[in-house]
Structure formats: C-alpha cells, structure tokens
N, C-alpha and C positions, 0 to 999 in steps of 0.2 A: 550535838554531831558526833563529840568523841566516843561514845557506845556506838552511835549509828557507823563509823569510819570503820571503829572495832571488830565491828560485824563483816562486814564488808570484806576487808582483810581478811578473816577466817572462812569467808567464803573463796575467796581468792587463794587461799590455802588450801582449800579441799579442788577446787576446779583444776588443778594443776595434774589430779589424775582422773579425769574427767569420764564417762564408760557410756553407758547409753545414753540418749539425746530423745527426748520424747517429748513432740509436738503438739501431745493431746489431740490430734485432730476429731475426733468426734464431741469432745469436750466443748473446744472452744469452736467449730464449725456448727453445732447446736448453739451454741448461745449467740452466735453472730447468724443466726437462720440461714446456713451455708448448709444443714446437713443433709438437703434432699436434692444437691449437686453429687456431694463427695463425703464418705466419715471416713476416708481412707489417704486425703491429701490435705494439705492446711488451705483452709478460705476462711478470708477474715473480712471484716467491715472496717476501713478508715472509720478514728475517734472511737473506736472502742480498743478495751485490752484484751488480749488472751495469753494463753499461760505457756510457758516453754520450762520441763521438766529435764534436769541432770542428775543421772545415779552417779553413784561416787563409788568409785572402790581404789584398795590398794594403800600403800604407805604413803604418805603425802609428806611435800616438802612444805614447810613457810614460806611467801613469801607477803612483800608490801605490794606489790601489782595489782591494781583496779581492773575489774572487768572491763571489757570493751568488743560492744555488738557493734554489728555493721550490715546495712539491708542496701540493697544494691537494684536498679532498676534499669531497664534500656542498655543501649550497643555503647551507651559513652555516661555512664554516670556521672554526677556532678554532684556535689553541696550547692553549688551556685542556682543550678537548676531543679535542686528536691527531688532527682533520681538518686540523691546518694546519699546517705545519715550515717555518721557512725554516735553512738551515744554507750554513758558506762555506767558503770556503780562505783561509788554511792551517784545519785541522782544528783547533777546538777556539776560534778566534778568533770573539769576540764571545759570541752570549747561548747557553748550552743549546741543544742541539737534539736532537729523537729519534733523526731522519736524518743519515747522516754522509756524507762526498765526500772523498774524497783522488787527486792522479793516480794513473793506473795506472803501474804497475813498467815496462810494456815501452812505456809510449807514449815518446816523440821527438818534443820539441818542435821544432826546429831544423829535421823535414821537412815542416812545415805545417802540422800537425795535433799536437792534444791527445785524450788517450782521460783520462776523470773514472770513478773506481769511487766507485757512490753504492752507499747498505747504507740501507733501510730498519730498523724495530728489529720484533722480531716478532713484539710486540703493535702493531701497527700495523693501524688498520682497513680491512678488503678493499673491494676497490672501483676507481671509477676516478677515478684521481685528474690533474690538471692539473700538468706540471713544466713551470719557466719561470726564467729566468736573469736579473742585471742585472751589472751590470758599471762601472757608475759610480755613486757615493752621490748624486750628484746627479739620477738619474734616478727619477722618480716610480713605474714601472710596469717589470717584466720584459717579457723577451722573448719567447714564450711558443717551449717545444721540442717540446710535443707532449700526448699524453697515451699514460700508462699503465695498464694492469692490475693491480691487485695481491692474491694469491692468498693462503690458507694453506699451510701450510708445512710437509708430513708430514716431511722432510728437516733439519731443523733444531731442535737440541736444546730450543734456548731458548721455542720454539713450540710451545700449547696443545696442537698435532695431531701430537706429535713421535710418529712410528712406527718403533719400533726398525731392524723385520727391513726389508730391501730387499725380500724376496719379499712378506711382507704389505703394500708401499707399491705394488709393481707391481700385486699382487691387488685393493686395496681402493679403489686414487685411479687408476691409470692403467687398470685393466682396464674395456674399454668392450661386455663380452657376460655374461653370470652364468645363472643357474639361480634360478629361482624354486619352491619345491616345494608342491605342493598331493595333494588327496586327504585323506587321513584317517590314524588310527594304523596302518592295519592296509594299508593301500593308497597308499601315500607316491609320487607321479608325480613329474619334473621338466617343469618348462617351459622353454624358454631364451626370455630376455630381451636386447632391443638395450637398453641404454642409453644410448650415443651422446653421452656428456659432452663430447666433444670433436667434435662435428660445430659447423659455419662457425659458426652462430648462436645455439647455446646457451649461449657465457656469457653472452650480455647481455640475454638470454633469462631468464636466471637472477638476474640485476643488478637487471633490470626488477621480478621479483618480490618483491625486498629493498623494492624504491621504492615499491611498491603496497602494500607491509602495514598495516594499520591504525595501529601505532606509529610509523613513516617519514609515516604524512599526517597525526599529531596533532603529533609531535613533529621535524622531519627533522632537526633538530642534533642531538642526543641520540641518534637513532636510528643517525644515521650514526657517531658515535663509540661507539654499543655495536657497532657488527661488529669492534671488535678483538676478540670474546669468543667462541669459536666454542660456548659455551652458550648464548646469546642466540641467536645468526642458525640454530643448529640447530629452539630453539622458533620462532621466527621461520617459519621452514622447515616445520615439523610444522604451522604456523596453518594456510598457505597455498597448500599443496597440494589441501586439502580448500577446499570456498568456501563451507560451512557460515554464516559468519557476518564474510567476509571481499569480497574479488575474485579469489578461491583459483582454481585450477587445477582444477580436477578437482571434479562432481557428482557423488554418490554415489546409487545407483540399487542395490533388493534386493528388490523386487517382482516382477520378470521383464517388468517391462511399459516397454520402453524408447525410446517413439515421439519421435521430433524428436534424437534420437542413436545413439550406436551402442553394443551390448551391451559391458557389461565383457569380455570373453570375446574381442571383435573385436582386443585390441589386442596385439603382440609386444612392443612397445618405447615408452622414453618420449620419442622426437624427433617422432613425428607428435603426439602428446597436448599438448607444450608450445608446438610452432608454431603448432598451431589454437588455443591460448591466445590467443598472440601476435597472431595472427590476427585474432580474437575481440574483437580490444579491449579484452583482460584479463578477460573476461568466460569463465567457466566451463565446460570442455568438458564434454559428454555420452558414459558414464556411466564412472563406475569404480567399484572395490571395492578391498577389504583390499590383494589382490596387485600392481594398479595403483597405490593411492595409495604404497604403498611403493617400488615398483621405478621412481618418476618421482621421489620423495624422495632415492633412490639417486642418481637424475643427478645431481640438483640440488647436492646433497652431494658427491660427487666431482670436479661440475664446479669449484668454488669451493675444494674442494684438503682437504675434511673425510675421513678415511679413513672406510670406511661400508660396511656387508654388508646382506644382506636374509636374515631369519631368518624361517623357519614355528614355528608353535607348534600340533602336533596336539591335539585335546579342548582347545580353548584357551577359557575361562571369561570370560564378561563381566560381570563384579558390577557390580549399578546400585547397590544399596544401600550398598555399603561396609564389610561386615559378613563379608568371605570368606567366604561361605557360597554354595550354588548352589543353588537351589531348585527340582526336575524334579517336574512332575506327570505322573500316568497318570489315565485312567479305567478304571472296572473292566471295559471295554470292549477295553482294549489302544490305543485312541489317546491321543496328545500334544494336551491340550488347552492352549492357550494363556493359562494363570493367571498368568506371572509371567514380570516384563521379564527377569528372571534369565535366561541360556543358555550352552549348549558350544556354542562353534565347531565342527566337523571341524576345521578350520585357520584358524588368523589369522597374519597378515604385516605383520612390524612392517622397521623399520631397528637394527642397531643402528650410534652414531658414535662412534670411538676420541675421547677429550680428557680432560683432566687437570681435577679438580673440584676447585681449591683453595677453593672457598664451600663447600665441607660438612667440610673436613678438612684440618688445617695439615698432617699428611704425604700419601703417596697414597695412603691407606685405600679410596678408592671411587673414583682414577683407572683410565681404561683406557675397556670400552666400555658404551656407554649405550645403553639404550631409547628411542628417539625413533619416536614411531605417528602419521603423519598421518592414519589412517583413524579419520572423525568420531565417536567413541563416545560417550563422557560430556567436558564441559567441564572443565579446568583455569584458573581461576582466569577466569571467566566467558568462555574463547576454549575452542575445539574444536581442542584439541591435546594433546598427550603427551610429558612427556620433555624435557628428559634426565633419566631415570631409572637409575642407577648399576647394572651386574649385580652385582656385590660387594653392594650393600646389596639387594639381590631375595636372595641366597644368607643373608646372613644375616640377613634377618626384621627389616632395618631398615628398617619401611617410616612413618617420620615424618619422614624426607628429605624434602629436594624432587630432582625434580618427581615426581609422581605415582604412586611408589616403592608402596603398596597396591592401587591398580589393576591395573598390574602383574605385582604379588604375589601377585595373586588370580588374571591369568590364567593363571598356572603351576602353582599348589598351591592354588584353593581349594578347603577339603568341598563335599562334591554329596550333596544329602537326597534321597531323596524319598519323593515322598507318592503316595496313592492319594484320590483324588476320587472321593465314593460319588452313587447317586443324587440323592439330599436336598441335595446340596453338602458336606457336612462333609468334613473331610479327615484322610486318619491316616494316619502317619508311619509307614514300610515300612523306613529304614536308610537307613545315614550310609555313601558313600565317600567317604575320605581319600588314594586309590591314583589314579582315572583322571584326573584333571584334568592336563593339560599332559607331555604326552609326545614323546615324539622329536622333541626339538628340534632343527629341523635349518638347513643353512646349507652353501654349496658348500666346500669345500675349497680351499685357495692352493694355484695352478695345475694343479690337473684337475677333473675334471668330477665327481668322486665326491661321496658326500652325509655332513658332517659330524656327530656326534651332539652337542649341546654341550648339554645337560639337565644335566649335573653344575654347568655353571656357574652355572645358576638356583637348583638346591635341590639338597639330599641327598636319598641313595639313597629311595626310598618303603620303606613301611616299616620304618623303622630307627629309634634313639632320637632321634637325632640331628635327625632329618627335623621329627618332631614335636615334638622341645623348639623350633627355631626356629618352627612354624607358632602354635605357643600363646603364643610371646613376639613376633610378630608382631601377633596378636588381640588381647595387653594391651596393642602399642603406638599400637593404633587406638580403644583404651577399650570394646571389645564388650564387655557383660556376656555372663558365661555363660550356656547356655542348659542347660535340667533336661528335656526331654523325653524322654518315652521312646519306646525303637526297639517297634516291633508285637511282633517278633520278637526269641529269645534263644537262646543257644548257634549249635548247626550247624541250618542249615533242612532241614524234614519230606521238602521235596522239593528236588533238584537240576534243574538244564534250561540245557542251552546248544543255541542254533541251530548249526550245521554245515553248511559249503558243501558242498555234490555236486558242482557243476561251477564254474571258475573265469568268473567274473561278469564278461560282453563285453557292450558295446553294441550289440544288434542281433539279439541272441540269447536264448531261453529261461533264467533262471535258475532253479537245484533246489538247495533246502537240505533240511533237516528237523531236526526238536525233536526232542531227545532228556531225557526225563524218568526220574528215577531216585528210589527213595524208600527212605530207610533205617528204615522205619516197620515194626514187624511186621504193621500190619494192612494188607488193599487199601482206596484212596482212591479216591471219588469225585471228577473233576475237572473243572470248566469253565474251560475253554481257550481263551480268546479270540489267536488268531493275526491282528495286522494290520501291512500295510504301507503306506509312505507315503512318497512323494518327497518329500527335504528341501533347504531350502537350508542353501549349507555353514555356515550361521550357527546351525545347529539349528530351525530354526523350519521348520513342515509345509508343503509350497507346495500338492501337494492330497492325496486318498486314493487310494491303488491298487486292493486289495481286500480284504478279509478275511474271516475263515473262525473258525464259532463251532463248537465238540467237545463233549459231554462222553462224557469216558472215564473207565473203571477204571484205577486202577494199583495192578499188585501189587507186594506186597515184594519186594525186593530185584530188580526184574527191569525192564529197557529196557522204555519206552513212547517209543516213534518214530511223527513224523506227520511226512507229507512234506509239502515246502510247495513249488509251484510255482509261477510269475510269469512267465508268456509277454510276450515283446515285444510283443506286439499289444496288451497290456493297459497294460506301463510305458513305452513308449517314446514315446509322445508329453505324456506328463505327465514326461518330464526335459530335455524343451526347454533348460530353464531353472533346472533341479534338476541339484545338486553329488549326491546319495547318494542312498540308498535304505535305508530305516528298517525292519528285520524286528525288531517286537515282540510277545513272549508274554507274556498276562500269565492264571497261574491260578489261581482259586480254590478249597479244600478244601468244599465243600459239606457234609462232616463239622464242618469246623471253621471255623464263618464270619468267623472273627478271621485266618487265615492264607493270606497272599496275596503273591507269589511271582510275580520278574518276570525278565525276561531279554530283553535286544534283541541286535540285530549293525546294524552300518553295514556299506553292501556299495558300494562306486564302480564301476560296470561299470568294464572299460579299453575306451579306442575303438578304432575298426580302424586299421588299419593305415596311415598316410601318412610316407611318404619322401623325401627331399632329398638332393641330392647333388650336390658341385660339378664339373664339368668341364672340363677347361683347365690351362694352365701357371701354378703358384700365384705368378707375377711380379708385382709393382705396375704398374699401367696395362698390364698386357696384357688382352685380351677373355676372359671365362670364360661359361659357360653353368650356369646351376642347373637342373636334373632334376627335377621333382616327379612323382610317382607317389600315385597312390588309386583302389582297386579297390571297387566296390559292394557289401558285405556281404547287402543286403536282398534278399529276393523280390519287391520292387518298384522304380520309378524312385524316385531320389532328385532333387528339383527345389530349381532357383534354388540351384546349387553357386558358389560363388565360393574361389579360391586366392589368399593374399596371400605376400610374400615379401619379407623387410626382411633388415636387415644392414650396422650403423656399420662405417663402412670398405670397403665391399663397394658396397653404392649409396646413394645420394643420397636415395632417397624411395622408398616400399612398390611392389611394381609387383603390381597385380591381373590373373587371369584369370577369365574368368566363363566358365561354360555350364548352361544353360538346364534341361538335362535328360543325368542318366545313368543308363542302363539300367540293368536286371536284369545283375548281373555283369561290366559294362562296367567297362573300366578305364581311367582318365583318365592320358595323361603332357602335363605342361608343362614345356616349356622354355622361358629365359627370359636373353636376355646381359646383360652387366652385367663392368663395369672395376672392378679394386678399386684403392680410392685410397689407402692406406693403409697400411706394411706392420704385419707381427706379426700375432699369433694372433687371429683373427677366427669369427664365426658365422654360419652363414647359418639362419634362423628362418623355417619356413614355416607356414602357418594352413589350415584345408578346414573350410568351411561351409557347410550347408546348410538346408532344411526341418525334415528329421528329425533332422541332428546337429550340433552346436555344439562347436565350441574343441577340434576335432583339431588340438595341434601337433607340429611334427617340426624337429628341426636336427641341423646339421651343422656340425664346427671347420674351418675354413679355416687355415693358416699362409702371409698373403702375406710372398713374401720381397722385398725392397727393391730399388729400382734404382737409380744415381746418374747425375748428368749429363744426367738428360731432362728436356724440358719436360712439364710433367705436361696430359694431354688437357682438354676440357673435360666434366666430372663429370657421371655422368648416373646 
C-alpha cells in the first residue's frame, strides 16, 4: 500500500499542471458500443470502465493531496439519491463511493500524460453527467472535465437489463431496422420499420422525453434517482410515448379523420416522429396508432440501452371491465352494433423489454421479457401506460402482480361471449368461445426477417386442460364471480356454416366468396339468411357498411347449401381507405325453431398492389447509391395525388419524397433517388406509396453496407 500511495502522490504532483484533458470519446464509445451514436462526445454504459487521459506540462509543485473526481446528474444532485458521487485516488481512500477510479494499467506517467480508468456502478441512474476533478484540498470547486452520457448496459452481468446472448444483444439493442406484423390472424403481413436509435440527435430527444415527464416535473430529484431502475424508466417511457395525460410524443386517433396531421399509415420510422416532437416544442405529433406507438417506444428503449422487441398479437382482446371476458353483439340482421366497450382487435402491437424483476420475486421467477405498451387504452394508476408486465406471469395466470398483468392476460386469453340483440332490445347469449383470442403472437426472428410465433410464451395450447386451469386461476385471482348464464344451443349445432374464399382478396379487384351451410337434421329447414359486409377498423370497430343481402332458402337434410357472395371493388374500394379489413358475417335464423340462431364470420384483409424497391450501386460506406421504387396502377381509372416516400437509418438522414398528381390506368411509375450510406452494417430501405385510392402500401429491401477506413466522411444527406 505504501508503494501504491507514493504513486498517487506522484500523480497529484503532476496534476497540479494539467494541460489538455482527453475523454477518449472514439475509443471509449467503440468499447461501449455507442460509437454509432457519436464519436465526438462521451457516451458510455454503466458498470463498464472508460478512460480519461490528462496531458501534463510546465514546472510542477509537489503536493500530498490526493486526486478527487466528482460526477453529478440532475438539477439537485445528491449522494444519498445516487445522483452525485465523489471518488478518489488511491482507490478506497476517503469516504466510500459507488463510482471507482484507478490508474490505467498501460499509463506511462513519465511520458507526460496519465490515463485514469473510471467505472460507474451497474445500477447508476442513466442520463447526462458532469465530470469534474479537484487536485487541491484547499480548492472549493473542481475543474470541469466535460459531460458524459450514461446508458443501460445489456453486456454487464450486474445490470438488471443484462442479456446473455450476443446475437440477441445485436438484434434487440443494436439493430436499427425491424419488422412490424399487421393484418389479421389469417392474413399476416410484415411492414419494415426504421427504428433509427443511433441517428445524431435521438439520444438527446430520448433524454428530453424523460425530463418532461410529469414525475420529473413534480419531483426532479427523485425522478433522476429512479432512472437507475429499468422498471421505472420503461413505465415512464410507456406513458410518454402517448400524449393522453402529459407532453407525450404521439396523439392517437382511430376515427379515420386526420386533419392537422398525418395518417398513422404515413410513418415508416421513428426518427421523423421524434424529431417532429422536439421541433414542436415537446407537443404531440399527429397521429399514431398501436404499431406507431410501439415502434417509437422500441427506438427510445434501444437508444437508452434496454433490450426490446416489437410484438404483434392477433385477435387481441381489449377488456374494459377487467372481467377477462369480451362481449360480442350481433343484430338479427347481421350487423355488429356498437353495444359493448369491449372489443377484439384484428391485431395489437406492443413492446417486450428485457429486464430483471426483483420487485416481484427474490429469485428470478419473473425475470426476462416484460410487456410494455404505450398505446393509450386503459389507465394504470391514473396514467395512460401499461407494464412492465412479466410474460412469465401471464403464462402462469399470476394476474395479481404488477404492472397491468390482468389487462395483458385478457388481451391474449380472454373468453369471448356472443350475444344476439333482438329487435325489441333484448339479448340472447348464443355461444362462448375460449379459443379465438390471442392468435399467432409474432415477432421478428433474431438475425433474419423470418416471423417467429411466440404464442407459447404467453399461454398454453388452446384446448388443453392446462390452458383452462390457468384461465380459471386468473379468474379467481381477480375475484370475478362465476356466471351461470345458459347458452342458447347445446350439443352439436343443427346447422353448420362456413365462409370460403374463391379468390384471394386483392385491393383493386372484386372479391368472391361462398357461404356453405349443412344440416345434420333429418328434416328440411327453412332458413332466413342475412349476409352482411362491413369495412372494419383494425380495432374491431365497424367504420362503414359495404353491402347486405337477405335470403330465405330451404336447407335439405345432409346436403350443402351454397350461397355466392360477390363484393365489387367499385363498392368496397372507397370505404377501405381508412379501414384495415372487411368483415363478412352471416346470421341464420331457423323459421321453424325461433330459438335457433347461427352465426359465422370471416375477416378479409385485401392484399395491397405490388410496390418494389431495390438499392443499386456498390454497398460501400460513403459511396453514392440509388434507390429505385416501382409501382404500376392496377385500376381501370387514374390514381390521383400519388406520393412515394423512402427512408433508411444509416442510409438517408431524412425522408425523401416524390410526388405525381396523376398515374393513368395501367401506367408504371419508376422513381430513382440517390443516397450515400454513412453507417456500415445491415440496413433496410423502406418505401411507402399513397394516393387517393390506396393507403399504406409498403415495400422494403435489405442492404449490407461494407465499412471503409481512413476516409473523411462527406456531409450526410
């Protein structure tokens, strides 16, 4: 210890004449995997050391004072709250500190510089810190060394967000592009999304988002302190992505009217949304829906260092009364009236974030993926946010745990009860469905664009005894009284029905289906058949009536009765501009048995016309390339007010657009846009096409940009 102390006294001797201080930004940031954000400012991850070098000059005066460093974050830094730390050389000298410093092993003092190795604790609050040094016991204020940004560290075993596999860290923290799954359980499609978490200003926007959250505005000292906890941070971000009760990023809208803003289908990535929010003075961007909310949240969490992924749940229940049951209502003429606040969305998109949950269990029982959902559906402790809800708790039916586990459990596993609303206003319970909610829960695969079905993470296989046991346990844990309602039919229904596609539904073309009925009865039945077609929002709410048809036909024993259903594009096209799908419903009443009512329905998601994009040129960093986008008008009329957008993080710094007032019948549109990739690695170009007749047509292509070295980068464009 005596020899060590003499070294530190010698260091202090030299530090009396500190010249230039080098924060080694490029070296540190590369080691901390933050160099894609910047190499011109110090951005490090907690629990991992970084280097600071002092250049020394001039005559020195010996001193026995020891070196003292200090870091502070927040407006009221405090050692008690963990937002201020004073630490000294030699290590362990003076008061205890959570931050540590030592002389770097390769440092050579006699060459005129000294390099220090500084390590933050793995549970330090994330955010911007000031770093200062004091070399004299008589000095009242230290000399500023500069600023540093501290992020969560999935590479550090002591950090609550530690993710063991490197391949997963690359996917869930480092990858700037991804896929969002949309459509319906029978028509799953993917949409490319640019997360862009490493674009120049995104990390500052993410910190601004934390700074204007209501908890920080009310009690900044404790809010900055709580930023050590990914549970707290993810919950704050969930609330701040929507603007329902704070200065959040996005205003949601689901009614199809987007005056004063952009349709949610306009967005291809998060960067434009976040930059608009900042430019608007932290006022909300108009407008978002679930996939936009989730994708923007994914950007923020990845930027802060919390591993996360976007997840889509098909046939997703929205249980407003927290009874784990969704009530569906049909009228006796086939229309779905707006009777219940409950609904089943064609799909719903949320985020899974990876973290430990020591607040719920002394062991690791609930560690791992947590559902965090920024879409403003229901309030949680008086704020529009959701989660983090442990996926393991959802699987086991442990709905009495925080946060919002009952709501997410219902989204993936609620029972569905169908009611008939009669002309006099009375209701009849037709059936209970314990299977259809929560289908094909999907996320992008690690390292590829394949879809991975993760339904088994959320619930046991439908139809199994284990699935019912978990559901019944969940019902007991939320204290729901058992219902003794009688279902109208029992045993096998007298009439079976199904709707079958004759042609693949494609937007711009007529749709043909058939309704097939069959009776297992020995008698001929006289049936009143209502076939109803509605344009539906993806939230399960009808947006407009397309067509309806009423027939009275006889169904012979043991024979199929086939009824054709023809839906012309000229009828449905205009009504689908702000709708996600078409719902075809058939309600059949047996005239001879007035109590016998049968219902079947089918959701159709017409496939969009073909849009293609490809990258032309050498896939080399700082070398000019060209994006080529092609679209052909499939209609027998002109397309009006056409515009194409192209985005791509690491490829283009801002969205590029091309407009065409009219694309004639059968005309082919080909647009080329030059760009210069500025970040190496796997990237994705994303194109969008919109016009008066079509909305939300997307295409993407993968580009792998090879790095170059020793090149002065040109200005980005």
